[in-house]
C-alpha positions in Angstrom: 0.0 0.0 0.0 1.2 3.5 -0.8 0.8 4.7 2.8 3.2 2.1 4.2 6.1 4.5 3.7 6.3 8.1 5.0 2.5 8.2 5.3 2.2 5.3 7.7 -1.0 5.9 9.6 0.2 5.4 13.1 2.8 7.1 15.3 6.0 5.1 15.2 6.0 5.3 19.0 2.4 4.4 19.6 3.3 1.0 20.9 6.9 1.8 22.1 7.8 -0.5 25.0 5.0 -3.0 24.2 5.7 -6.7 23.5 3.5 -8.3 20.9 3.2 -12.1 20.2 2.0 -12.7 16.7 1.0 -16.2 15.8 1.1 -17.4 12.2 3.5 -14.6 11.5 5.5 -16.0 8.6 3.2 -15.0 5.8 -0.2 -13.4 4.8 -2.2 -11.4 7.3 0.0 -12.6 10.2 3.2 -11.2 8.6 1.4 -7.9 7.6 0.2 -7.5 11.2 3.7 -8.0 12.6 4.9 -5.4 10.1 2.3 -2.9 11.3 2.8 -3.5 15.0 6.6 -3.2 14.5 6.2 0.1 12.7 4.1 1.4 15.6 7.1 0.6 17.9 6.2 -2.8 19.3 8.8 -5.5 19.9 7.6 -8.6 18.1 7.8 -12.3 19.0 6.9 -13.9 15.7 5.5 -17.4 16.2 5.2 -19.9 13.3 6.9 -22.9 11.9 9.3 -20.7 9.9 9.3 -17.1 11.3 13.0 -16.0 10.9 12.7 -14.4 7.5 9.9 -12.2 8.7 11.8 -11.1 11.8 14.8 -10.1 9.7 12.5 -7.8 7.6 10.9 -5.9 10.5 11.8 -2.3 11.3 13.3 -1.6 14.7 15.2 -4.1 16.9 14.5 -6.5 19.7 12.3 -8.8 17.7 12.7 -12.6 17.9 11.5 -15.6 16.0 10.0 -18.7 17.7 9.3 -21.9 15.8 6.2 -23.4 17.4 3.6 -26.1 16.4 0.3 -24.6 17.6 -1.2 -28.2 17.7 1.3 -29.1 20.4 -0.3 -27.9 23.7 2.8 -28.9 25.8 5.1 -26.9 23.6 2.8 -23.9 23.9 3.0 -24.2 27.7 6.8 -24.1 27.6 6.7 -21.1 25.3 4.4 -19.2 27.7 6.8 -20.0 30.6 9.6 -18.3 28.6 7.7 -15.1 28.3 8.4 -12.5 31.0 6.1 -9.7 29.8 3.3 -9.5 27.2 1.0 -6.7 26.1 -0.4 -8.0 22.8 -1.4 -11.4 21.6 -2.5 -12.0 18.0 -4.2 -15.4 17.6 -3.8 -16.5 14.0 -3.3 -19.8 12.2 -3.8 -21.5 8.9 -7.3 -22.6 8.2 -8.5 -26.1 7.2 -9.0 -27.2 3.6 -12.2 -26.3 1.8 -15.0 -28.6 0.8 -18.6 -29.4 1.8 -19.1 -30.1 5.5 -20.8 -33.4 4.9 -17.6 -34.7 3.4 -15.7 -34.3 6.7 -15.2 -37.1 9.2 -15.2 -36.2 12.9 -11.4 -36.8 12.9 -11.0 -33.9 10.4 -12.0 -31.5 13.2 -9.3 -32.4 15.6 -6.2 -30.8 14.2 -7.9 -27.4 13.1 -9.5 -27.1 16.6 -6.2 -27.8 18.3 -4.4 -25.2 16.0 -7.0 -22.5 16.6 -9.3 -22.7 19.6 -7.2 -24.9 21.8 -4.0 -23.0 21.1 -5.7 -19.6 21.6 -7.3 -20.7 24.8 -4.0 -22.1 26.2 -2.2 -18.9 25.2 -4.8 -16.6 26.7 -4.9 -18.5 30.0 -1.2 -18.3 30.3 -0.6 -14.8 29.2 -3.5 -12.9 30.9 -1.7 -12.8 34.2 1.3 -11.3 32.5 -0.9 -8.7 30.8 -2.7 -7.8 34.0 0.6 -7.4 35.7 1.7 -5.0 32.9 -1.5 -3.0 33.3 -2.5 -3.5 29.6 -3.5 -6.3 27.4 -4.8 -6.6 23.8 -6.0 -9.9 22.3 -7.0 -10.0 18.7 -8.2 -13.1 16.9 -7.9 -13.3 13.1 -10.9 -15.4 12.1 -13.4 -14.9 9.2 -16.5 -13.2 7.9 -18.0 -16.6 7.9 -18.9 -16.2 11.6 -21.8 -14.0 10.4 -22.4 -15.3 6.9 -21.2 -18.9 6.3 -19.2 -19.2 3.1 -20.1 -22.0 0.7 -17.7 -25.0 0.4 -15.6 -24.3 3.6 -18.0 -25.9 6.1 -15.2 -27.0 8.5 -13.7 -23.6 8.5 -17.1 -22.0 9.1 -17.7 -24.2 12.1 -14.3 -23.5 13.6 -14.5 -19.7 13.1 -17.9 -19.6 14.7 -16.5 -21.4 17.8 -13.7 -18.9 18.0 -16.0 -15.9 17.8 -18.3 -17.3 20.6 -15.2 -18.1 22.7 -13.9 -14.6 22.4 -17.3 -13.0 23.1 -17.6 -15.1 26.3 -14.1 -14.0 27.4 -14.9 -10.3 26.8 -17.1 -10.3 29.9 -14.5 -12.2 32.0 -11.2 -10.6 31.3 -9.7 -8.0 33.7 -10.7 -4.4 32.8 -7.3 -3.5 31.4 -7.4 -6.3 28.8 -9.5 -6.3 25.6 -10.3 -9.1 23.2 -11.7 -8.5 19.7 -12.0 -10.4 16.4 -10.9 -9.3 13.0 -13.0 -10.9 10.1 -11.0 -10.8 6.9 -12.8 -10.9 3.6 -11.2 -12.1 0.4 -7.6 -11.1 1.0 -4.7 -11.3 -1.3 -2.8 -14.1 0.4 -1.5 -17.6 -0.4 -4.2 -19.0 1.8 -6.9 -17.7 -0.6 -5.1 -19.3 -3.5 -4.9 -22.6 -1.7 -8.6 -22.4 -0.8 -9.5 -21.8 -4.5 -7.4 -24.8 -5.5 -9.1 -26.9 -2.8 -12.6 -25.9 -3.9 -11.6 -26.7 -7.5 -10.5 -30.2 -6.5 -13.5 -31.0 -4.4 -16.2 -29.4 -6.5 -14.8 -29.3 -10.1 -15.4 -25.5 -10.4 -12.5 -23.8 -12.2 -10.2 -21.5 -10.2 -11.1 -18.7 -12.5 -14.8 -19.2 -11.8 -14.1 -19.4 -8.0 -12.3 -16.1 -8.1 -15.0 -14.5 -10.3 -17.7 -15.7 -7.8 -15.8 -14.1 -4.9 -15.3 -10.8 -6.6 -18.9 -10.5 -7.7 -19.7 -10.2 -4.0 -17.2 -7.4 -3.1 -18.4 -3.8 -3.7 -14.8 -2.5 -3.9 -14.2 -4.9 -6.7 -10.7 -6.1 -5.6 -9.0 -8.3 -3.0 -8.0 -6.8 0.3 -4.4 -6.0 0.8 -3.1 -7.8 3.9 -1.6 -4.6 5.1 -5.1 -3.1 5.2 -6.1 -5.8 7.6 -2.9 -5.4 9.6 -3.6 -1.7 10.0 -7.0 -2.5 11.5 -5.5 -5.0 13.9 -2.8 -2.6 14.9 -5.4 0.0 15.8 -7.2 -2.4 18.1 -3.9 -3.0 19.9 -3.3 0.7 20.6 -3.8 2.0 24.2 -6.4 4.4 22.8 -8.5 1.5 21.7 -9.2 0.3 25.2 -12.9 1.1 24.8 -13.4 -1.4 22.0 -14.1 -4.8 23.5 -15.8 -8.0 22.4 -16.4 -6.8 18.8 -16.0 -8.6 15.5 -14.7 -6.1 12.9 -15.0 -7.0 9.2 -12.3 -5.9 6.8 -14.0 -7.3 3.7 -14.5 -4.5 1.2 -18.2 -4.5 2.0 -18.9 -8.1 1.0 -21.1 -9.0 4.0 -24.8 -8.0 3.6 -25.6 -8.2 7.3 -25.4 -5.2 9.6 
């Protein structure tokens, strides 16, 4: 985006002294979020299976890369124990393959729920005391517009994202006053995940990738894919100290695709 340079929309000291843990940070929206938070002054712990390249590209210093399998609850616990201070947690992970829900076996739900809901819950339970001790906490979950309007041919993902949204809304009434939790609902975003999803739909339904993309764009009033940095900017704002009054919301960054209010 043009404004990523000198016209970057946030003060480069807005998050100075804050430590942000960004899951799924090696690519896509996770990487864009890490970039935005770093440009606002935060120190980033980038969590993914291959995060080092991202950390090397971030502005500022003090960032670090942690290779972590979010399906491994014991490894997550050890990671939490290594964290001395935390102000921001971005829950983000790759979604499950597309396809009709009736084609999924019960076993197909296990790994995605571990990677998303179980991992997020483990991280939040372990990090909330550290956030409360620091006097500020921001938890943002990157989920999907499907929590409001299920998307055809990604039934397992729709189910998972809905569970994440309800989990977050429940927590919004339980967390200490200094900690907020909110959801970002990305629309059709220009990431590798979207390409993989189109390929998966093609494989399972026979619809061409071109037709899949055309069907998506016909639903988006702005007529284009969302840039991941646009989504990252919305996430960064929710992490600012000034955003403390925003709690328990699900914010769509979808170019107007959703028809619901």
